[in-house]
C-alpha positions as CSV (number, residue, x, y, z in Angstrom):
1,M,-60.1,22.0,8.5
2,S,-62.6,21.6,5.4
3,Q,-62.6,18.8,3.2
4,K,-61.7,21.4,0.4
5,R,-58.8,22.7,2.4
6,R,-57.7,19.2,3.0
7,T,-57.7,18.4,-0.7
8,F,-55.8,21.6,-1.3
9,M,-53.0,20.9,1.1
10,G,-52.6,17.3,0.0
11,Q,-52.1,18.6,-3.6
12,I,-49.5,21.1,-2.5
13,L,-47.7,18.2,-0.3
14,T,-47.9,15.7,-3.1
15,G,-46.6,18.3,-5.6
16,G,-43.8,19.1,-3.4
17,I,-42.7,15.6,-2.5
18,G,-42.9,15.0,-6.4
19,L,-40.6,17.9,-7.0
20,G,-38.3,17.1,-4.2
21,I,-37.9,13.6,-5.5
22,G,-37.5,15.0,-9.2
23,Y,-34.9,17.4,-8.0
24,F,-32.8,14.8,-6.2
25,V,-33.1,12.2,-9.0
26,G,-32.2,14.9,-11.3
27,A,-29.2,16.1,-9.1
28,K,-28.0,12.4,-9.0
29,K,-27.9,12.3,-12.6
30,E,-26.3,15.5,-13.0
31,K,-23.5,14.5,-10.6
32,S,-23.0,10.9,-12.3
33,Y,-19.4,10.6,-13.7
34,P,-18.2,8.3,-16.6
35,K,-16.5,5.2,-15.7
36,D,-13.5,5.8,-17.6
37,S,-11.9,9.3,-18.1
38,K,-11.0,10.0,-21.5
39,K,-7.6,10.7,-20.2
40,N,-7.2,7.2,-19.1
41,T,-8.4,5.5,-22.0
42,V,-5.0,4.1,-23.3
43,S,-3.9,0.8,-24.1
44,P,-2.5,-1.1,-21.4
45,Y,1.0,-2.2,-21.4
46,K,1.4,-6.1,-21.9
47,E,4.9,-6.9,-21.6
48,G,4.6,-7.2,-17.7
49,L,6.8,-5.5,-15.1
50,A,7.5,-5.4,-11.5
51,I,8.7,-2.3,-9.4
52,S,9.5,-2.3,-5.7
53,T,11.0,0.0,-3.1
54,W,14.8,0.0,-1.9
55,Y,17.6,-2.5,-3.1
56,H,15.7,-5.5,-1.5
57,G,13.4,-5.0,-4.4
58,I,15.9,-6.5,-6.7
59,A,15.5,-10.1,-5.5
60,A,11.8,-9.4,-4.8
61,N,11.3,-8.5,-8.6
62,N,13.1,-11.4,-9.9
63,A,10.7,-13.7,-8.0
64,A,7.6,-11.7,-9.3
65,W,9.0,-11.8,-12.8
66,G,9.3,-15.5,-12.7
67,V,5.8,-15.8,-12.1
68,I,4.7,-13.0,-14.9
69,S,7.3,-14.3,-17.5
70,S,5.8,-17.8,-17.3
71,G,2.2,-16.5,-17.9
72,G,1.2,-16.1,-14.3
73,N,-1.0,-13.5,-13.0
74,A,-0.1,-10.0,-11.1
75,I,-1.5,-11.3,-7.7
76,D,0.5,-14.2,-7.3
77,A,3.7,-12.4,-8.7
78,A,3.1,-9.7,-6.1
79,E,2.9,-12.2,-3.3
80,Q,5.8,-14.4,-4.5
81,G,8.0,-11.2,-4.8
82,A,7.1,-10.1,-1.2
83,R,7.7,-13.3,0.4
84,I,11.5,-13.3,-0.8
85,T,12.0,-10.1,1.2
86,E,10.2,-11.5,4.0
87,A,12.3,-14.6,4.4
88,D,15.6,-12.8,4.0
89,V,17.2,-13.0,7.6
90,T,19.7,-10.3,6.6
91,G,17.0,-7.4,6.1
92,K,16.2,-5.7,9.6
93,S,13.0,-4.3,8.1
94,V,10.7,-7.0,6.8
95,G,9.5,-10.4,8.0
96,I,12.0,-12.7,10.0
97,G,14.9,-10.7,11.4
98,G,13.0,-7.6,11.5
99,T,14.0,-4.9,14.3
100,P,11.7,-5.6,17.3
101,D,9.4,-3.0,19.0
102,R,10.4,-1.5,22.4
103,E,9.2,-4.8,24.3
104,G,11.3,-6.9,22.1
105,K,8.6,-8.3,19.9
106,V,8.7,-8.3,16.3
107,T,5.4,-7.3,15.0
108,L,4.6,-7.4,11.3
109,D,2.3,-5.7,9.1
110,A,1.1,-6.4,5.4
111,C,-1.4,-6.1,2.7
112,I,-2.2,-7.2,-0.7
113,M,-4.5,-6.0,-3.2
114,D,-5.6,-7.4,-6.6
115,K,-7.0,-6.0,-10.2
116,N,-10.6,-6.3,-9.0
117,G,-10.1,-4.1,-6.0
118,N,-10.1,-7.1,-3.6
119,A,-7.7,-6.7,-0.5
120,G,-6.4,-8.4,2.6
121,S,-4.3,-7.4,5.5
122,V,-2.8,-8.3,8.7
123,S,-1.6,-5.9,11.4
124,F,0.4,-6.6,14.6
125,L,0.9,-10.0,13.7
126,Q,3.7,-11.8,15.8
127,G,5.4,-15.3,15.1
128,I,4.7,-15.7,11.4
129,K,7.3,-15.1,8.8
130,H,4.9,-14.6,5.8
131,P,2.4,-11.9,6.9
132,V,1.8,-11.3,3.2
133,S,0.6,-14.7,2.5
134,V,-1.6,-14.4,5.6
135,A,-3.3,-11.1,4.0
136,R,-3.6,-13.2,0.8
137,K,-5.8,-15.7,2.9
138,V,-7.7,-12.8,4.5
139,M,-8.5,-11.6,1.0
140,D,-9.4,-14.8,-0.5
141,E,-11.1,-16.9,2.4
142,T,-12.8,-14.3,4.5
143,P,-15.3,-11.6,4.1
144,H,-12.9,-9.1,5.9
145,V,-10.0,-6.9,4.7
146,M,-8.0,-6.8,8.0
147,L,-7.3,-9.0,10.9
148,V,-5.0,-7.9,13.7
149,G,-3.1,-9.3,16.7
150,K,-4.0,-12.5,18.3
151,G,-7.0,-12.7,15.9
152,A,-4.6,-12.7,13.0
153,L,-2.3,-15.1,14.5
154,Q,-5.1,-17.5,15.3
155,F,-6.3,-17.1,11.9
156,A,-2.9,-17.9,10.3
157,K,-2.5,-21.0,12.4
158,E,-5.7,-22.3,11.4
159,K,-4.5,-21.9,7.9
160,G,-1.4,-23.8,8.5
161,F,1.1,-21.2,8.9
162,E,3.7,-22.3,11.6
163,E,4.6,-20.0,14.6
164,E,8.3,-19.2,15.0
165,D,10.8,-17.1,16.7
166,L,11.3,-14.2,14.4
167,L,14.3,-12.5,16.3
168,T,17.6,-13.5,14.9
169,A,20.9,-13.5,16.9
170,E,21.7,-10.2,15.5
171,T,18.5,-8.6,16.0
172,R,18.3,-10.0,19.8
173,A,21.9,-8.4,20.2
174,D,20.8,-5.2,18.7
175,Y,17.9,-5.1,20.8
176,K,20.0,-5.7,23.9
177,K,22.4,-2.9,23.2
178,W,19.4,-0.6,22.5
179,L,18.1,-1.2,25.9
180,D,21.2,0.5,27.5
181,T,19.5,3.8,26.5
182,S,16.3,3.1,25.0
183,K,16.2,6.1,22.8
184,Y,12.8,6.2,21.1
185,D,13.7,8.4,18.1
186,P,11.9,6.8,15.0
187,I,13.7,8.8,12.2
188,I,13.1,7.1,8.8
189,N,16.0,7.8,6.3
190,I,18.1,5.5,4.1
191,E,19.8,3.8,7.1
192,N,16.4,2.9,8.7
193,H,13.9,2.3,6.2
194,D,11.0,0.0,6.9
195,T,9.0,-1.4,4.0
196,I,9.0,-3.4,0.6
197,G,6.3,-2.0,-1.6
198,L,5.9,-4.1,-4.6
199,I,3.7,-3.4,-7.7
200,T,3.2,-6.0,-10.4
201,M,1.6,-6.0,-13.9
202,D,1.1,-9.1,-15.7
203,K,1.0,-9.6,-19.6
204,N,-2.8,-9.3,-19.5
205,G,-2.1,-5.6,-18.4
206,D,-3.5,-6.2,-14.9
207,F,-2.3,-4.8,-11.8
208,S,-1.7,-6.2,-8.3
209,G,0.4,-5.1,-5.4
210,A,1.8,-6.1,-2.0
211,C,3.3,-4.1,1.0
212,T,5.1,-5.8,4.0
213,T,7.1,-4.4,6.8
214,S,8.0,-5.0,10.5
215,G,7.6,-1.4,10.9
216,L,9.8,1.4,12.8
217,G,12.5,-0.2,14.8
218,Y,12.0,0.0,18.8
219,K,8.5,1.4,18.1
220,M,5.8,1.5,20.8
221,H,4.3,-1.8,21.3
222,G,1.0,-2.0,19.3
223,R,2.1,0.8,16.8
224,V,0.7,0.1,13.3
225,G,1.8,2.2,10.3
226,D,0.8,2.8,6.8
227,S,1.8,-0.6,5.2
228,P,-1.3,-2.5,6.2
229,V,-3.6,0.2,5.4
230,I,-5.4,0.1,1.9
231,G,-5.2,3.7,0.3
232,A,-2.3,4.4,2.6
233,G,0.8,2.1,1.9
234,L,-0.8,0.5,-1.1
235,F,-3.7,1.2,-3.5
236,V,-4.5,-0.5,-6.9
237,D,-7.2,0.6,-9.5
238,N,-6.8,-1.6,-12.4
239,A,-8.4,1.0,-14.9
240,V,-5.9,3.6,-13.8
241,G,-2.8,2.2,-12.0
242,A,-1.0,1.5,-8.9
243,A,1.0,3.2,-6.0
244,T,3.0,2.1,-2.8
245,A,4.7,3.8,-0.3
246,T,7.6,3.5,2.2
247,G,8.8,5.9,5.0
248,L,7.5,7.1,8.0
249,G,3.9,5.3,8.0
250,E,2.3,8.2,10.2
251,A,2.9,11.0,7.4
252,V,1.4,8.6,4.6
253,L,-1.7,7.8,6.8
254,K,-2.6,11.3,7.6
255,T,-2.9,11.9,3.6
256,C,-4.2,8.7,2.5
257,G,-1.0,8.7,0.3
258,T,-1.2,6.0,-2.3
259,F,-5.1,6.5,-2.9
260,L,-4.0,10.1,-3.5
261,V,-1.4,9.1,-6.2
262,V,-3.7,6.8,-8.0
263,E,-6.4,9.6,-8.0
264,L,-4.1,12.1,-9.3
265,M,-3.2,9.8,-12.1
266,R,-6.9,9.3,-12.8
267,Q,-7.1,12.9,-13.3
268,G,-4.5,12.8,-16.0
269,M,-1.2,13.4,-14.1
270,T,1.9,11.2,-14.9
271,P,3.0,8.7,-12.4
272,N,6.1,10.8,-11.4
273,D,3.9,14.2,-11.1
274,A,1.3,12.3,-9.2
275,C,4.0,11.0,-6.4
276,K,5.6,14.6,-6.5
277,E,2.3,16.1,-5.4
278,A,1.5,13.4,-2.9
279,V,5.0,14.4,-1.3
280,N,4.1,18.1,-1.6
281,R,1.0,17.3,0.3
282,I,2.9,16.0,3.3
283,A,5.5,18.9,3.1
284,D,2.6,21.4,3.2
285,K,1.3,20.3,6.6
286,Q,4.0,18.5,8.4
287,N,7.5,19.1,9.5
288,Y,9.6,16.7,7.3
289,E,12.9,17.6,8.5
290,N,13.7,14.3,10.3
291,F,11.7,11.7,8.3
292,Q,11.6,10.1,4.9
293,I,8.7,9.3,2.5
294,G,9.0,7.6,-1.0
295,Y,6.4,6.9,-3.3
296,I,6.5,4.8,-6.5
297,A,3.6,4.3,-9.1
298,V,2.9,2.9,-12.3
299,N,0.0,3.8,-14.9
300,K,-1.9,1.7,-17.2
301,A,0.5,2.6,-20.1
302,G,3.2,1.2,-18.0
303,D,4.8,4.6,-17.4
304,V,6.8,4.6,-14.0
305,G,7.3,7.6,-11.6
306,A,8.7,8.1,-8.1
307,Y,9.4,10.8,-5.8
308,S,10.6,11.3,-2.1
309,I,11.2,13.9,0.6
310,H,14.8,13.5,1.1
311,P,17.7,12.2,-1.1
312,G,18.6,8.7,-0.8
313,F,15.4,6.7,-1.9
314,D,15.4,4.4,-4.8
315,Y,13.6,1.7,-6.4
316,A,14.1,-1.5,-8.4
317,L,12.3,-2.0,-11.8
318,H,12.0,-5.2,-13.8
319,K,10.9,-4.0,-17.2
320,N,12.1,-4.7,-20.7
321,G,14.4,-7.5,-19.8
322,K,16.3,-5.3,-17.2
323,N,16.1,-5.4,-13.4
324,E,17.7,-2.2,-12.2
325,M,18.0,0.2,-9.3
326,H,16.8,3.7,-10.0
327,K,17.5,6.8,-8.0
328,V,14.8,9.1,-7.1
329,D,14.5,12.8,-7.1
330,S,13.4,14.4,-4.0
331,L,12.0,17.6,-2.5
332,V,15.1,18.2,-0.5
333,K,18.1,18.4,-2.6
């Protein structure tokens, strides 16, 4: 190849590369988005609130409100509220006294998320009554988001958590009775719900959330649901709002449920409409006849919404000086 031809080809290649770089840089600029949609530039609600799934949310809300009303932050409120439910031995779906799996083991899942998008999670944790507080330690004191199984237990013990038997006399007796048939029928409904999801908003207008569960009763050993998964059982975006889920975790996992709810609110949907659309996404693709899903959500203005597949789902809301239960509209009437 002659020198003249080499020079000509070099100019073409250089020009082409330059055009390519310019194209991609230009494309990147064209596809950039504003940090805050005009739909979400609202004044944050600064009176504080706590909202949580099911009736056990009343006591959890009270504990969370104790933190918020004294000027505390949302993340501490979320943790303290969830701990109340974990320590309640009368509940069979969270913490100590939770219904065991098919092997007779109580295995716990939990996550927590703060206003900055920091998150911590533990899954398949045994022998520790307060998995939400272990998840908080994962968030605050490690570079990770999730620890599981024996690793989560080792970490918890290193942080001073005491290992204990989480079966109560009642749940042990129930398990022995279940062994007579060993029927594996993971139907989730009002009689067999499995989670407390708690969203808190402090008086600075900042969000946090927590989600904790013992999961499906008599599940397969090793099963993990949506509760410890960020974007499934819980999601917080402080510029937009927060959402949490309860019910059959597999259905929520398949649709990234709470992330979807928050993203729909980002696009301008109300919390109620966002929860409804997330339920519809499940109903469009899955046979929902025998399982329940419920979502609750709050936006930056302090507006609250909820929706479920079947009747029977309710939530507790501590707002404007009242801590009350609210029934939820459902897809199936």
